[in-house]
Structures are given as structure tokens and as C-alpha cells.
KOLVEX-645739 format. One record per residue (C-alpha): residue number from 1; x, y, z. Coordinates in Angstrom, 2 decimals. Example, Ala and Ser with C-alpha at 12.3 -4.5 7.8 and 13.67 -1.06 7.14 Angstrom:
<1, <12.30, -4.50, 7.80>>;
<2, <13.67, -1.06, 7.14>>;
END
This chain:
<1, <-12.78, -102.47, 213.55>>;
<2, <-9.78, -100.67, 212.10>>;
<3, <-6.25, -101.68, 212.98>>;
<4, <-4.32, -98.48, 213.66>>;
<5, <-0.73, -98.38, 212.40>>;
<6, <-0.14, -94.80, 213.49>>;
<7, <-1.95, -91.66, 214.57>>;
<8, <-3.44, -91.04, 211.10>>;
<9, <-3.30, -94.34, 209.18>>;
<10, <-4.83, -97.81, 209.46>>;
<11, <-3.80, -101.21, 208.14>>;
<12, <-7.03, -101.38, 206.17>>;
<13, <-6.32, -98.17, 204.26>>;
<14, <-2.72, -99.27, 203.58>>;
<15, <-3.91, -102.55, 202.00>>;
<16, <-7.11, -101.34, 200.29>>;
<17, <-7.08, -101.56, 196.50>>;
<18, <-9.89, -100.92, 194.04>>;
<19, <-7.89, -102.86, 191.42>>;
<20, <-7.51, -105.86, 193.74>>;
<21, <-11.24, -105.93, 194.43>>;
<22, <-12.16, -105.62, 190.74>>;
<23, <-9.73, -108.44, 189.79>>;
<24, <-10.55, -110.67, 192.78>>;
<25, <-7.02, -110.43, 194.22>>;
<26, <-6.70, -110.95, 197.97>>;
<27, <-4.45, -108.15, 199.19>>;
<28, <-4.99, -108.68, 202.93>>;
<29, <-2.19, -109.29, 205.41>>;
<30, <-2.31, -111.96, 208.10>>;
<31, <-0.36, -112.69, 211.27>>;
<32, <2.05, -114.26, 211.87>>;
<33, <3.37, -114.78, 208.33>>;
<34, <3.01, -111.12, 207.27>>;
<35, <4.17, -109.56, 210.53>>;
<36, <7.34, -108.16, 208.92>>;
<37, <5.25, -106.38, 206.25>>;
<38, <2.93, -104.95, 208.90>>;
<39, <6.00, -103.75, 210.83>>;
<40, <7.26, -102.04, 207.66>>;
<41, <3.87, -100.40, 207.09>>;
<42, <3.88, -99.17, 210.68>>;
<43, <7.32, -97.64, 210.17>>;
<44, <6.19, -96.04, 206.89>>;
<45, <3.15, -94.54, 208.58>>;
<46, <4.80, -93.37, 211.80>>;
<47, <8.13, -92.22, 210.34>>;
<48, <7.06, -90.81, 206.97>>;
<49, <3.32, -90.44, 206.38>>;
<50, <2.40, -89.03, 209.81>>;
<51, <5.13, -86.33, 209.55>>;
<52, <3.93, -85.53, 205.99>>;
<53, <0.37, -85.20, 207.30>>;
<54, <1.51, -82.94, 210.16>>;
<55, <3.60, -80.80, 207.78>>;
<56, <0.69, -80.32, 205.37>>;
<57, <-1.84, -79.73, 208.13>>;
<58, <-4.50, -81.62, 206.18>>;
<59, <-5.50, -85.21, 205.39>>;
<60, <-3.28, -87.39, 203.21>>;
<61, <-5.10, -89.93, 201.04>>;
<62, <-3.44, -93.26, 200.22>>;
<63, <-4.38, -94.51, 196.76>>;
<64, <-1.98, -97.46, 196.88>>;
<65, <-0.05, -98.85, 199.83>>;
<66, <0.92, -102.50, 200.22>>;
<67, <0.60, -104.66, 197.08>>;
<68, <0.90, -108.43, 196.79>>;
<69, <3.13, -109.37, 193.80>>;
<70, <0.17, -110.20, 191.52>>;
<71, <-1.51, -106.88, 192.28>>;
<72, <1.78, -105.08, 191.74>>;
<73, <2.08, -106.67, 188.26>>;
<74, <-1.54, -105.81, 187.42>>;
<75, <-1.04, -102.12, 188.22>>;
<76, <2.22, -101.98, 186.26>>;
<77, <4.56, -101.73, 189.26>>;
<78, <8.25, -102.49, 188.86>>;
<79, <9.32, -106.00, 189.87>>;
<80, <11.23, -104.79, 192.94>>;
<81, <8.58, -102.27, 194.03>>;
<82, <8.82, -101.18, 197.65>>;
<83, <5.01, -101.46, 197.77>>;
<84, <5.44, -105.26, 197.98>>;
<85, <7.41, -104.92, 201.21>>;
<86, <5.17, -102.36, 202.91>>;
<87, <7.72, -99.59, 202.40>>;
<88, <5.85, -97.33, 199.95>>;
<89, <2.58, -95.52, 199.41>>;
<90, <1.10, -93.46, 196.63>>;
<91, <-0.55, -90.41, 198.15>>;
<92, <-2.47, -87.31, 197.28>>;
<93, <-3.95, -84.45, 199.28>>;
<94, <-6.09, -81.35, 198.90>>;
<95, <-4.01, -78.62, 197.30>>;
<96, <-1.79, -81.18, 195.55>>;
<97, <-1.09, -78.94, 192.55>>;
<98, <-0.08, -76.00, 194.70>>;
<99, <1.79, -77.62, 197.57>>;
<100, <3.64, -80.69, 196.23>>;
<101, <6.86, -78.74, 195.55>>;
<102, <6.93, -77.33, 199.09>>;
<103, <6.33, -80.84, 200.45>>;
<104, <9.01, -82.32, 198.17>>;
<105, <11.64, -79.84, 199.33>>;
<106, <10.80, -80.41, 202.99>>;
<107, <10.64, -84.20, 202.65>>;
<108, <13.85, -84.84, 200.75>>;
<109, <15.94, -82.35, 202.72>>;
<110, <14.74, -83.44, 206.17>>;
<111, <17.35, -85.82, 207.57>>;
<112, <14.97, -86.85, 210.36>>;
<113, <12.48, -88.35, 207.90>>;
<114, <13.75, -91.64, 206.36>>;
<115, <12.44, -90.89, 202.84>>;
<116, <14.04, -93.11, 200.27>>;
<117, <12.14, -91.93, 197.20>>;
<118, <9.82, -89.03, 196.55>>;
<119, <8.47, -89.44, 193.02>>;
<120, <6.02, -86.87, 191.70>>;
<121, <3.51, -87.93, 189.05>>;
<122, <0.75, -85.79, 187.54>>;
<123, <-1.89, -86.82, 190.08>>;
<124, <-0.06, -88.41, 193.01>>;
<125, <3.24, -88.77, 194.87>>;
<126, <5.01, -92.08, 195.44>>;
<127, <6.77, -91.88, 198.78>>;
<128, <8.88, -94.63, 200.33>>;
<129, <11.19, -95.24, 203.26>>;
<130, <14.32, -97.27, 203.83>>;
<131, <16.63, -97.84, 206.78>>;
<132, <19.35, -96.23, 204.62>>;
<133, <17.32, -93.50, 202.89>>;
<134, <18.58, -91.91, 199.68>>;
<135, <16.33, -88.82, 199.96>>;
<136, <15.86, -89.17, 196.21>>;
<137, <13.60, -86.78, 194.31>>;
<138, <12.28, -87.81, 190.89>>;
<139, <9.88, -85.79, 188.74>>;
<140, <7.82, -88.00, 186.40>>;
<141, <5.13, -85.48, 185.56>>;
<142, <4.01, -85.48, 181.94>>;
<143, <2.10, -82.22, 182.20>>;
<144, <4.73, -79.70, 183.28>>;
END
């Protein structure tokens, strides 16, 4: 049974990690101790990822959502990564190469979407939220 966080996203997909499985890292969340992280993931999904999905009009695939600190270190995440607090996801979608710029402009200029960071990499977008969003756009593509 999937635990729905929003219209389009589940808790399972926001905590799933191929790296965690291959390294034997438990990346699951449990109530009541992780309730605040689950609340953050719900806000991320409802306030940011669902609107992104509606804007694109196609599925959004989460390659990395929540990460326990050990998993975050293993994947090379920064020590204060928003992934560890349930406030970030790395996403991709069909048409990524053609439509990421349109999505970036819409996301970072939309005051109704609490996007803190929108970081574009060659194959995915890191997108995060904050209660005081910076609407920050960063381009880290190597292949421009």
C-alpha cells in the first residue's frame, strides 16, 4: 500500500533510493519520530512538485527525495542538504532537454510556489522549498 503525500507523489517514491538499497542503508521514515520530515515532504509535494507536474502536463520522476545523513554522504550531498529534512527532490521528466528552461522561468518567478532553489544539472533538476523561499536559480550544467 502506498502512502500518498499529494495528488501525484507517495512517501515511498520520496524515500526510494537505489544507492541506499545497494549499500544496505535504511532510508525509511517512521512515525512518530520522523513526522516532521514527512510533513516537510508533504509540503514539498503539494506546494512545489504537484504544481510543477501540473505546469508540465506530464509525469515528474523523482530520482532522489529524502536522504538519511549517511545516504546523503554516500551520494556526495552537501552537509546541510535540504534532502535530509524532506525539503528537496531531484527530478526529471520527458522532454527534459527541451522544457527545463521554460519550467525554470515559471518556477523561480512564481511567487505562489515556495521554491527555494532550482538547480539545473545535465540530467536532472534539484528543486527545494523553504518557508522563506529565495527563488534561486543555479545552472550547474557541464554540457552547455
